[in-house]
C-alpha positions in Angstrom: 0.0 0.0 0.0 2.8 2.4 0.8 4.4 2.1 -2.6 1.0 2.6 -4.2 0.4 5.8 -2.2 3.9 7.0 -3.1 3.3 6.4 -6.8 0.2 8.6 -6.7 2.5 11.6 -6.0 1.0 14.9 -6.9 -2.2 13.4 -7.9 -3.5 13.1 -4.3 -6.8 15.0 -3.8 -6.4 17.1 -0.6 -8.6 20.1 -1.1 -12.3 20.8 -2.0 -11.1 22.6 -5.2 -9.2 19.6 -6.4 -12.1 17.3 -5.6 -14.6 19.5 -7.5 -12.2 19.7 -10.5 -12.0 15.9 -10.6 -15.8 15.6 -10.5 -16.2 18.1 -13.3 -17.2 21.1 -11.2 -19.3 22.0 -8.2 -22.8 20.3 -7.9 -25.7 22.0 -9.6 -27.9 24.1 -7.2 -30.8 21.8 -7.7 -28.8 18.8 -6.5 -28.0 20.6 -3.3 -31.6 21.9 -2.8 -33.2 18.4 -3.2 -31.9 17.5 0.3 -34.6 18.3 3.0 -34.9 17.8 6.7 -38.3 16.0 6.5 -39.9 13.3 4.6 -42.9 13.9 2.3 -45.9 11.6 1.7 -44.3 10.2 -1.5 -40.9 9.6 0.2 -42.6 7.8 3.1 -44.5 5.6 0.6 -41.2 4.7 -1.1 -39.7 3.8 2.3 -42.7 1.7 3.1 -42.1 -0.3 -0.1 -38.4 -0.6 0.5 -38.1 -4.0 2.2 -34.3 -3.9 2.0 -32.0 -1.2 3.3 -28.3 -0.7 4.1 -27.6 0.9 7.5 -24.3 2.8 8.0 -22.8 3.7 11.3 -19.4 4.7 12.8 -17.9 4.3 16.3 -16.6 7.1 18.5 -13.3 7.1 16.6 -14.9 7.2 13.1 -14.4 3.6 12.2 -17.2 2.8 9.8 -19.6 -0.1 9.4 -22.5 -0.9 7.0 -25.1 -3.6 7.6 -27.7 -5.0 5.2 -31.2 -5.3 6.7 -34.3 -6.8 5.1 -37.8 -8.2 5.7 -40.3 -9.8 3.2 -42.7 -7.1 4.3 -41.5 -3.8 5.5 -42.7 -2.8 8.9 -40.8 0.5 9.2 -42.9 3.0 11.1 -43.0 6.7 10.4 -45.1 8.4 13.1 -44.3 11.8 11.7 -42.2 13.4 8.9 -39.0 13.5 10.9 -39.0 10.0 12.5 -38.3 6.5 11.4 -38.6 3.4 13.6 -36.8 0.3 12.4 -36.8 -3.3 13.8 -34.0 -5.6 14.6 -34.3 -9.3 13.9 -32.3 -12.3 15.2 -28.7 -12.4 13.9 -25.2 -13.3 15.0 -25.3 -11.1 18.1 -22.2 -9.1 17.2 -24.4 -6.0 17.3 -21.8 -3.8 15.5 -24.4 -1.3 14.4 -25.8 -0.9 17.8 -22.5 -0.8 19.6 -21.6 2.1 17.3 -24.8 3.9 17.9 -24.2 3.8 21.7 -20.9 5.6 21.1 -21.9 7.7 18.1 -25.7 8.1 17.2 -25.2 9.3 13.6 -26.6 6.9 11.0 -27.0 6.8 7.2 -29.6 4.6 5.6 -30.0 3.6 1.9 -33.5 2.4 1.1 -33.9 0.0 -1.9 -37.1 -1.3 -3.5 -36.4 -4.6 -5.3 -36.6 -4.2 -9.0 -36.4 -0.4 -9.0 -33.2 1.6 -9.7 -33.9 4.8 -7.7 -33.1 4.9 -4.0 -33.8 7.1 -1.0 -31.1 8.2 1.4 -31.8 9.2 5.0 -29.3 10.6 7.5 -30.0 11.3 11.1 -29.3 10.3 14.7 -30.5 7.1 16.4 -31.6 5.8 19.8 -32.3 2.2 20.8 -35.2 0.8 22.8 -36.7 -2.5 23.9 -40.1 -1.1 24.7 -42.4 -4.1 24.5 -45.4 -2.4 22.9 -43.2 -0.8 20.2 -41.3 -4.1 19.5 -44.6 -5.8 19.3 -45.9 -3.4 16.6 -42.8 -4.3 14.6 -43.6 -8.1 14.7 -43.2 -10.4 11.7 -44.1 -14.1 11.6 -45.6 -13.7 15.0 -42.3 -12.6 16.6 -41.7 -9.1 18.0 -38.5 -7.2 17.1 -35.6 -7.8 19.4 -35.2 -4.0 19.7 -36.3 -0.9 17.9 -34.1 1.8 16.4 -35.7 5.3 16.4 -34.1 7.7 13.9 -34.6 11.4 14.1 -34.2 12.5 10.5 -31.7 15.3 9.7 -31.4 14.8 5.9 -33.5 12.9 3.3 -33.0 12.9 -0.4 -33.6 10.8 -3.5 -30.8 9.3 -5.5 -30.9 8.8 -9.2 -30.7 5.4 -10.9 -27.2 5.7 -12.6 -25.4 3.2 -10.2 -28.1 0.6 -10.5 -28.4 1.0 -14.2 -24.6 0.7 -14.7 -24.6 -2.5 -12.6 -27.7 -3.9 -14.2 -28.5 -5.1 -10.7 -32.0 -6.3 -11.5 -31.3 -7.9 -14.9 -30.8 -11.7 -14.4 -29.1 -12.1 -17.8 -26.2 -9.9 -16.5 -25.7 -11.9 -13.3 -22.5 -14.0 -12.9 -22.8 -17.8 -12.4 -23.3 -18.3 -8.7 -20.9 -21.2 -8.9 -18.1 -18.8 -9.7 -18.6 -16.8 -6.5 -16.9 -18.1 -3.3 -19.4 -19.2 -0.7 -19.4 -17.4 2.7 -18.3 -20.5 4.6 -15.3 -20.9 2.3 -14.3 -17.3 2.7 -14.6 -17.5 6.5 -12.4 -20.6 6.7 -9.8 -18.8 4.5 -9.9 -15.7 6.7 -9.3 -17.7 9.8 -6.6 -19.9 8.3 -8.7 -23.1 8.8 -9.0 -26.1 6.5 -11.7 -25.7 3.9 -15.1 -27.0 4.8 -15.5 -30.7 3.9 -18.9 -31.7 5.0 -20.2 -32.7 1.6 -23.1 -30.1 1.8 -23.8 -28.0 -1.3 -22.7 -24.3 -1.0 -25.1 -21.8 0.5 -27.3 -24.4 2.4 -26.5 -23.3 5.9 -29.1 -24.0 8.6 -29.6 -20.4 9.5 -31.4 -19.9 6.1 -34.3 -21.8 7.6 -34.5 -19.8 10.8 -35.0 -16.1 9.8 -37.3 -15.0 12.6 
């Protein structure tokens, strides 16, 4: 990495002016103005349909993390135009997102509707609760949420479809053969320096896939 950074030489971007020059100039005023501090009815309807989202956090030192979240049916609550309430489901108990929030409440959320290229981005601050009534309202498959994350919205804006269109994310004919992609279990064994899994099971048939709630 050091030799790579050295090779960059004078091409390092260190100022706002250099960054804007690389991007082709400053953003158009309309791009800046589309960011608001509240949701609108149409934005809230988009979020209600977005059953998948990516949640970004950082710890007190700024070390970042992003976590995928999803439900077959979205149960995100929006009691007003500045608040989101999101559920937590059973997982691996690392709780990286929530540990970060306890130290640094700032969050960024990218809401995605399967099959659509546009996305909605929300930034704000989060608090955590295990209030039984609220967690019950976030139930799916008859099971309440483990906890609820309440987000006070600071910024919300729509994001155009360019990235999704470039990736052809929803076009099956563009997808790689899944057999060419390393399975999670193989990657984990490699990371930990363990012998490769040899249990005879087909890839991506882990038991957790049957116990989502």
